[in-house]
C-alpha positions as CSV (number, residue, x, y, z in Angstrom):
1,M,-4.9,4.6,56.5
2,H,-8.6,5.4,56.1
3,P,-9.2,8.0,55.0
4,G,-5.9,9.0,53.5
5,Q,-5.6,6.9,50.3
6,K,-4.0,9.9,48.6
7,L,-1.2,10.3,51.2
8,K,2.1,9.7,49.4
9,P,5.6,9.0,50.8
10,G,6.9,12.1,52.6
11,A,3.5,13.2,53.9
12,R,3.3,13.7,57.6
13,V,0.4,13.4,60.1
14,V,0.0,14.3,63.8
15,F,-2.3,12.6,66.3
16,E,-3.2,14.5,69.5
17,G,-5.0,13.8,72.7
18,A,-4.6,13.6,76.5
19,N,-1.9,16.3,76.2
20,L,0.2,13.9,74.0
21,R,1.3,14.0,70.4
22,L,2.2,11.2,68.0
23,H,3.9,12.1,64.7
24,G,3.9,9.9,61.6
25,E,5.7,10.0,58.3
26,I,4.6,8.0,55.3
27,L,7.6,6.0,54.0
28,A,5.9,3.7,51.4
29,R,2.5,3.3,49.8
30,H,0.9,-0.1,49.3
31,F,-2.5,-1.4,48.0
32,Q,-5.9,-1.1,49.7
33,G,-4.9,2.0,51.8
34,R,-1.9,0.3,53.5
35,R,1.2,2.3,54.3
36,T,4.6,1.9,55.9
37,I,4.7,4.6,58.5
38,R,7.5,5.9,60.9
39,L,6.1,6.9,64.2
40,W,7.7,9.1,66.9
41,T,6.8,11.3,69.9
42,D,7.8,14.7,71.1
43,E,9.0,13.9,74.6
44,G,10.5,10.5,73.8
45,T,7.6,8.7,75.4
46,P,7.3,5.2,74.0
47,V,5.1,5.1,70.9
48,G,3.1,2.2,72.4
49,T,2.3,4.2,75.5
50,V,1.0,7.1,73.4
51,V,-1.0,4.8,71.2
52,E,-2.6,3.2,74.2
53,Q,-3.5,6.6,75.7
54,I,-5.0,8.4,72.6
55,G,-5.8,5.5,70.3
56,H,-9.3,4.1,69.6
57,I,-10.5,0.5,69.6
58,P,-10.7,-0.5,65.9
59,L,-14.4,-1.5,65.8
60,P,-15.6,-3.0,62.5
61,P,-16.9,-0.4,60.0
62,Y,-20.4,-1.8,60.1
63,I,-20.8,-0.7,63.8
64,S,-22.1,2.8,63.3
65,R,-21.1,4.4,66.6
66,P,-17.9,5.7,68.1
67,D,-15.9,3.3,70.3
68,E,-16.6,3.4,74.0
69,P,-14.4,2.6,77.0
70,S,-16.3,-0.7,77.5
71,D,-15.2,-1.8,74.1
72,R,-11.7,-2.3,75.4
73,A,-13.1,-5.3,77.3
74,R,-16.0,-6.3,75.0
75,Y,-13.9,-6.3,71.8
76,Q,-11.3,-8.6,73.2
77,T,-11.1,-12.2,74.3
78,V,-10.8,-13.0,78.0
79,Y,-7.6,-15.0,77.3
80,A,-5.7,-12.4,75.2
81,R,-2.2,-11.8,76.5
82,E,0.0,-10.2,73.8
83,A,-0.5,-7.1,71.7
84,G,0.0,-7.5,68.0
85,S,-3.3,-8.2,66.1
86,V,-5.0,-5.6,64.0
87,A,-8.4,-6.9,65.2
88,A,-9.8,-9.3,67.8
89,P,-10.1,-13.0,66.9
90,T,-13.9,-12.8,67.1
91,A,-14.8,-16.4,67.6
92,G,-13.2,-16.2,71.1
93,L,-15.4,-13.2,72.0
94,H,-18.2,-15.8,72.9
95,F,-16.2,-17.2,75.8
96,T,-16.3,-15.9,79.4
97,A,-14.1,-16.9,82.3
98,E,-17.0,-18.8,83.8
99,L,-17.7,-20.7,80.6
100,L,-14.1,-21.7,80.3
101,D,-14.1,-22.9,83.9
102,D,-17.3,-24.9,83.2
103,L,-15.6,-26.6,80.2
104,R,-12.5,-27.5,82.3
105,A,-14.9,-29.0,85.0
106,R,-16.3,-31.2,82.2
107,G,-12.9,-32.6,81.4
108,I,-12.3,-30.5,78.3
109,E,-8.6,-29.7,78.2
110,Q,-7.6,-26.2,77.0
111,V,-4.4,-25.0,75.6
112,S,-3.4,-21.7,74.0
113,L,-1.4,-20.3,71.1
114,T,-0.8,-16.9,69.6
115,L,-1.6,-15.7,66.1
116,H,-1.4,-12.0,65.4
117,V,-4.3,-11.2,63.0
118,G,-3.1,-9.2,60.1
119,Y,-4.7,-6.8,57.7
120,G,-4.6,-9.4,55.0
121,T,-7.2,-11.5,56.9
122,F,-9.8,-9.1,55.6
123,K,-8.6,-9.0,52.0
124,P,-11.4,-10.3,49.7
125,V,-10.8,-13.1,47.3
126,R,-10.9,-11.5,43.9
127,A,-9.2,-14.2,41.9
128,E,-11.5,-16.6,40.0
129,D,-8.8,-19.3,40.4
130,L,-8.3,-19.8,44.1
131,E,-4.7,-20.9,43.6
132,E,-3.9,-17.3,42.5
133,H,-5.1,-15.8,45.8
134,E,-2.4,-15.1,48.4
135,V,-3.0,-14.7,52.1
136,D,-0.7,-12.2,53.6
137,P,1.7,-13.7,56.2
138,E,0.7,-13.6,59.9
139,V,2.9,-14.3,62.9
140,Y,2.0,-17.3,65.1
141,S,3.6,-19.0,68.1
142,V,2.9,-22.5,69.5
143,S,4.8,-23.4,72.6
144,A,6.3,-26.7,73.5
145,A,3.6,-27.3,76.1
146,T,0.8,-26.7,73.6
147,A,2.5,-28.9,71.0
148,E,2.8,-31.7,73.5
149,A,-0.9,-31.4,74.5
150,L,-1.8,-31.5,70.8
151,S,0.4,-34.6,70.2
152,R,-1.2,-36.3,73.2
153,A,-4.7,-35.6,72.0
154,L,-3.9,-37.0,68.5
155,H,-2.3,-40.1,70.0
156,E,-5.3,-40.7,72.3
157,G,-7.9,-40.1,69.5
158,R,-9.4,-37.1,71.2
159,R,-10.8,-34.3,69.0
160,I,-9.0,-31.0,68.7
161,I,-11.5,-28.2,68.4
162,A,-10.0,-24.8,67.3
163,V,-11.7,-21.6,68.4
164,G,-11.6,-19.4,65.3
165,T,-10.2,-19.5,61.8
166,T,-7.0,-17.8,62.9
167,T,-6.3,-20.6,65.4
168,T,-7.1,-23.1,62.7
169,R,-4.5,-21.6,60.3
170,A,-1.8,-21.6,62.9
171,L,-2.5,-25.2,63.9
172,E,-2.6,-26.4,60.3
173,S,0.7,-24.7,59.6
174,L,2.5,-26.8,62.2
175,T,4.9,-29.7,61.3
176,I,4.0,-33.2,62.5
177,G,7.3,-35.1,63.0
178,R,8.2,-38.7,63.7
179,G,5.8,-40.6,66.0
180,D,3.0,-38.1,65.1
181,L,4.6,-35.5,67.4
182,V,3.4,-32.0,66.7
183,Q,6.4,-29.6,66.6
184,P,6.4,-26.3,68.5
185,S,7.0,-23.3,66.3
186,T,7.2,-19.5,66.1
187,A,7.0,-18.4,62.4
188,N,4.9,-16.7,59.7
189,T,2.1,-18.5,58.0
190,S,0.6,-17.7,54.6
191,L,-1.5,-20.8,54.5
192,F,-4.7,-20.4,52.5
193,I,-7.1,-23.1,53.5
194,H,-9.9,-23.7,50.9
195,P,-11.9,-26.7,49.7
196,G,-9.5,-29.5,49.0
197,H,-7.4,-28.9,52.0
198,R,-6.6,-32.0,54.1
199,F,-6.9,-31.2,57.8
200,R,-4.2,-32.8,59.8
201,I,-4.8,-31.5,63.3
202,V,-8.1,-29.6,63.6
203,Q,-11.1,-31.8,64.0
204,G,-13.7,-29.3,65.2
205,L,-14.2,-25.5,64.8
206,V,-16.0,-22.7,66.6
207,T,-16.4,-19.8,64.2
208,N,-18.5,-16.7,63.5
209,F,-20.4,-16.2,60.3
210,H,-18.2,-14.6,57.7
211,L,-18.4,-12.3,54.7
212,P,-18.9,-13.6,51.1
213,R,-15.7,-14.1,49.0
214,S,-13.5,-14.1,52.1
215,S,-10.7,-16.5,52.8
216,L,-12.3,-17.1,56.2
217,L,-15.5,-18.4,54.6
218,M,-13.5,-20.6,52.3
219,L,-11.7,-22.1,55.2
220,V,-15.0,-23.0,56.8
221,A,-16.3,-24.4,53.5
222,A,-13.1,-26.5,53.3
223,F,-13.8,-27.9,56.8
224,T,-17.5,-28.7,56.5
225,G,-18.3,-28.7,52.8
226,R,-19.6,-25.9,50.6
227,E,-23.3,-27.0,50.4
228,R,-23.6,-27.7,54.2
229,I,-22.1,-24.4,55.1
230,L,-24.3,-22.5,52.7
231,A,-27.4,-24.3,54.1
232,A,-26.3,-23.2,57.6
233,Y,-26.0,-19.6,56.4
234,R,-29.5,-19.8,54.8
235,D,-30.9,-21.1,58.1
236,A,-29.1,-18.3,60.0
237,V,-30.5,-15.6,57.8
238,A,-34.0,-17.1,58.1
239,H,-33.8,-16.9,61.9
240,H,-32.4,-13.4,61.9
241,Q,-29.1,-14.3,63.5
242,R,-26.3,-11.7,63.6
243,F,-23.2,-12.0,61.4
244,Y,-19.6,-10.9,61.7
245,S,-17.6,-9.7,64.7
246,Y,-20.3,-9.2,67.3
247,G,-22.5,-11.8,65.8
248,D,-23.4,-15.4,66.5
249,A,-21.1,-18.3,66.4
250,M,-21.5,-22.0,65.4
251,L,-19.8,-25.2,66.4
252,I,-18.7,-27.4,63.6
253,A,-17.7,-30.9,64.8
């Protein structure tokens, strides 16, 4: 809750708009402004419906303007299907339906998975010893069809290119069974990928430029090497490229 760091268990809040009211009660207090909250409505309208009506798109804090109706489409991937993430998986923002069609026409197979981006994704790495940093668990789901396509690509020696660090974490959390068959799974992952990680599935990555001391930047450094990625960042700064959610992306392959 921002602002609201001083709200303690028992405190209540009310959100209003579009002739609707959403009530909240603080049940537990956690670090970095996080709270466990009970939500309910006056008329028994489903909470999700009210949130959709009066809620705002959670634009990144460095975008210094209120959210607009167009952000519901702009700050979302064209292939999003299920609600659950606290923020958009921003590497995918660069893809349009037309671009995906063009990739398919070029013989590039596309498969999907689900990972619900959690608040912990944005938690900075404060520990000097990386082994002491913990990535909060996030829910992911990889279907049998996607697992079969991944197994087939590995068997045929084709590269698997992940769109985004969240996709990479989900894929690298999967189990590879007998005969190098990737196993479908729906589970939580707390995998922290940093230099020294041995990639088993992902062989290419599309990703945005990330914040310093973030687990996301360390994942990219693990994939391409610390010095190479820092050189790419220096080049991006020199050419005035844009960073973060609405910024530029790079292909590492």
